[in-house]
N, C-alpha and C positions, 0 to 999 in steps of 0.2 A: 541137718545142715552139713554134717560130715559126709553123708552119702552124696550130697550135691557138690561137694568139693569146696565148700565155703570155709570150713574150719577143720582143725585136726586136734583131737583130744589126746592129752598126754597124762599118764598116771605117774604121780610122784609121791614122795614121802608124806607131804602135807595134804594130799588129795589129788584132784584132777585139775590140770591147767588146760587152757584152750589157746591155740594159736590160730589167728585169722590168716587164711591163705589168700593169695592174690585175687582169686575169684570172689572171695568174701569182701575184700577191701573194695573191689570194683562195685559190688552190690551196695555196700554202705554208701559209697560216694554217689552212686546213682540215686539212691533213696533219700539222701540227706536234704536236698532242697525242698522236696515235698513234705517231709517230716517237719522241717523247721517252720515252714509256712503254716502247717496244720497246728503245731504247738502254739505259734503266735496267735492264730485266729481263735482257737478253741480254749486256750488257757490264759496266756498273757494278756490278751486284749480284754478278757472278761474280769480281770482282777481290779479291784479298787485300790486306792493308795495304801490303805492299811493292810490289805491282803498281800499286795506286792512287797511291802516292807517285811511282813512276817515270812513270806516265802524266801526272800533274799537272806534274811537272818538265818533261817533254817538251813539253806544251802551252804552258806558260809560256815556254819557250825559243822556240817557234815564234811565239808572240804578240808577242814583243819583237824578232824579227828582221825586217829590211826586205828 
């Protein structure tokens, strides 16, 4: 991805950080609608109520953990 000009890797004290370059942002924005539709069709639409609740709870827990 760095060779294609999408990202730039930076070595730091705590490891490597990645900066998304303008071409990478453009690629993400182009891919997002198709990815969103695929996730909806192949994951979200396949979940029953109990599975959707469990997934929501897991994602909320991950979102609040540091």
